N, C-alpha and C positions, 0 to 999 in steps of 0.2 A: 453315921448309921452302918450300912452293911455291905456296900458293894462301891466299886469304882468302874469307870468305863475304860475297858483295855483297847477297844478298837471300834471301828464304824465301817459300814459299807452302803451303798445304794444301788438301785438298778431302776432305770427307767425305759420305755420303750423307744426304738428309733424314731419313730414317725411322730413329726412335729405338726400339730393341726394349728395354724395360725388363726387369728381374728377374721382375718381377710377371707380364708377358706371357709371358716365357719359360716360366714355370710352367704356362701353359695349352698348351705344345708339348711338354714333357718333364717328367717327375717330378722335381720341384725347387722351390725356395722362394727369396725373396729373402735370407734370413738365411743359407741354406746356401751360395749363391754368394758373397755379401758376406764373409763369415767365412773362405772359404777362398781367395778371389782378390782381393778389394778391388773388384770390378766391380759398378756399379749398373745400367749401362745400355751398349748398344754402337749403332753405325750399321750398318744393313743396305742392301745395295743392292736397290731395287725396279725403279725405272726407270733408274738410274744403270749406267753399264757402267765397267769399269776404265779404258777410253781417255777417257770423258767426264771422269772423275774426275782423271786423271793430266794431262790437258789443262789443266783449270782449275786445278791447283796449279802447273803449270809457267808458266801466264800470269801468276798471282798472283805467283811469284817473280820472273819478269822485270820485273814493274812495279815491285815492292820495290826491285829492283837498278838499276832505270834503264836497263835493257840491254833492245835488241830482238832478236827472235828472228834476224835476219840476222847479229847479231854473233857468235852461237854458233859454236864450233868443234867441239864435240862434246856428243851427249847419251847419258848412261848411265841405262837404266831399271833399278832393282833391283825383281825381283818374281818370285814363285814360279810365276806363272801369269798371262800376259797374255791379252787377250782373243782372241788368235789363237795357234796353235802357230807360223805363220809368217804375216805378217811379225813380227818383233820389237815389242814395245810401244813401244820408244823410236822406231822408224820411224813408227809411227802418230802417236806425239806429234809428231814432226818435221813430218810433213805437216800436223797440225791448227793447229800455230802458225805454220808458214809459214817454219821454218828450212830450211837447205840442206846442214848439215854431217852428217858420218858419224854413226851412230846405232846402239846395241847394247843388248841386253839382260844382266843378270848375275844369277844366282840363287845366293844365300847364305843363302836363307830370311829369318828375322828380322834376320840380320846383314847383308844385303844393302846398306842405305844406307851402312854403314862400309867395306865391302868396295869401294863403288863410290867412295868418297872416296878409297881407297887406290889404286885403279885411276886416276882422275883425277890423283893426286898424281904418278903416273908420267908422264903425258902433260906436266903442266906442268914436271916437272924436265926433260925432255928438249927443252923450249921447243917443242912441238908445237902448243899451244893457249896462248890469251889468255883465253878465256871457255869455261865448260863448264857445263851444265845437268845436275844429277844428281837424280834422281826415285825416291823409294821408294814404290811402290803395291801393295796386294795386296786382293783380292777374297775372302777368307777365307769368307765364307758360301756360296760356290760348292763349297767343298771339305770341307764337315762332314757328318757323320752326324746329322742333327737328331734323333735317337732315343738318341744317346749324351750322357748328361748330364754326363759326366765331360769332354767335349771342347767340345760345342757352346755352352756357356755362357761360355766363354772367350774367344772371338774376334770381332772386328768388322772392317768393311771401311773403307778409306780408305788416305790417304797424303799425303805432302808433297813438296817440291821445294827446292832449293838451287842459285843460281847461284854459281859459284866464279869468281874473277879472280885474276891474279898479286898475290902477296903473300906474307908470312910468318906467316899465321896459324895454320899446322898445325905442331904442336910435336912431336908424335910419333903414331905409329899402330902398331897390332899386330894381325894376324889370325892365326886359327888354324883347323885342321880336322881333326876326329877321325872318320874315316869310321864311321858307324854308322847303319844303317837298321832297326834292330830296334826302337829305343825311340820313334822319331818317323818317319813316312814317310806319304807320300800317293802311292798306286799310280798309274800312268798311266792305268788304265781299260781300256775296251774295245779290243781289236785286231781290225781289220776284215779280216786275211789270213785266207782260208778255209782255209790249210794251217797256221795257227799251232797248235802243239800244248798249249801251256801253259795255255791258257784266260786269262780275263780277271779282274781284281779291281775291286771298286768304287773309283772315284777319290775316296775321301774319307780324311781325316786319321785316323791310328791314333797312339796315344801312350801310352807307359808314364810316367805322371805321375810316379812317385816316382823313377825314373832322370832323367828331364829335371830334376827339381828338384835333385838331387845335382850334375848336371853344370853346371846354371845358376849355382848359389850359388857353386861353385868357380871356373867361367869367369869370372864378373863380378868377383868379388873379387881374384883373381890378375891379371886382365886390366886392371884399374883401377890396381892397384899398379903393374904393369909400364909402362904408359902414363904415370904420373905419375913414374916414376923415369927412363924414358927421355928425359922432356921436361926432366929436371934440376930438378925441383920436388919439394917436401915436398907430402903430402896435404893438410895444413892451409892450402897456399895455393890449392887448388881453390876458387874461388866457387861453381860449380854443377855438379852431376852430371846428366846425362840419361841414365837407364837405360832399357833395353828394358822396355816396359810389358806384361809378360806375366803376373806375379802379385806382389801387393803382398807375399806372405810371402817370394819369392825376393828382392826389393829389400831388406827389412829383414834377412834373414839375411845377405845380402852385405855391406850397410851396416855391420853389426855386427863385422865382420872388418877394417875399415878405421877410418882415422883422421879421416875427414871427416864432419863433424857431420850427422847425418841429416836435419836441416832444410834442407840444401843440396841435397837430392834432389828433383828435379822429379817430380811425379807427376800424371798424368791418367788413369790406368788406370780409374778410376771411371767415367768419360764414354765410354770408347772401347773398352776392353778390348784384346785382343792384335790389333793390325792388321799383324802381322809386319813387312815390310820398311818399312811405312808408320808404325812406331812412334815411332821417334827424330825423323823430320823432321816429323810432327805437332806433338810436343813443342817442338821448336826453333822452329817457326813461331810457336805460342802465347806462348812465351817473348819471341820477337822482337816480335811485334804488340803484347803487354801492356805493353812498356816494361820488362820485368824484367831483360834482359841490357843491359849498360853498356859501352862501348868499354874494353878493358883486362882484361874478366873473363877469367879461365880456366875453360873448360869441359871436362869429362871426359865422354865418351859411352861407353856400353858396352852391348854386345848379344850374344845367343846364339840359336842356332835350329838347325832341322834341319840334318843333315850328318854328324856335328854340328859347327857353326861357332860361332866366337865372334869378336869384335872390340873393341878399345878404342882411344881416341885421346885427345888433348888438343889444343885450340885455343885461341888467344887471339881474343877477340871484337873485331873491329875493322872493323864494318861500314860506317860513315860516314867 
């Protein structure tokens, strides 16, 4: 189709919050968390901000791609909550890296990075751009109820970025939305209007884990199957799957419905937890920097998140 990935970068906070330390905050323990999610630790912002992390990930991706900020034609940041309501996080990134191109945010929750790739694809298809920076970054620790052990143990902060250039690396992409704010939502929070009659809710994540699990397994398995089919491939041809790192049980259950060997699924959830839109670009950068990905590899990515949204794609890795 329209682009290939030229470079990647990631940035996560320095502070490592282990399961054992989590047990001092809320009534839980390491075994309970690991057996239900696969998470051992997560990174949590202390001095970092979403903007500093996003900027660092962007700069690392540009360096890896051998592209200057001035060469960028567009910046898209996938995030559920940037550092400001306005300006967009993408505009903050633009200023920090010294770019001069258009910049905007996109909110599709945990599916955001793949949604952003689809949007970028449209700009490439219309020949409006030659170089695009896509960032997926979330500061989930700022949106959690730290007394709710069913949710606060699952999430972490951080994200990654990818620089896209013209090419034919994107073989297929498929995005969906199923409007539902009952099983997964983060309320806006305080309303400062003195005449507002509906009151305010705490701006913390609320989730029905059972419903999200059912949606996620179905969305990931069907999404991956459709993306592979649309690319004209067989599942056995896929070299790597990069799934959204929400819960190891979701990944295992979805993989069991497909013909892609389980050992081809890259998982780093044990170290980061669920970083929302940052999940897939963090994994992509780790695979890139560790030399796991080889030119010609077929990579399937799949995500699901609040909305409820889902997205899947297949790319051919041809970075060099």
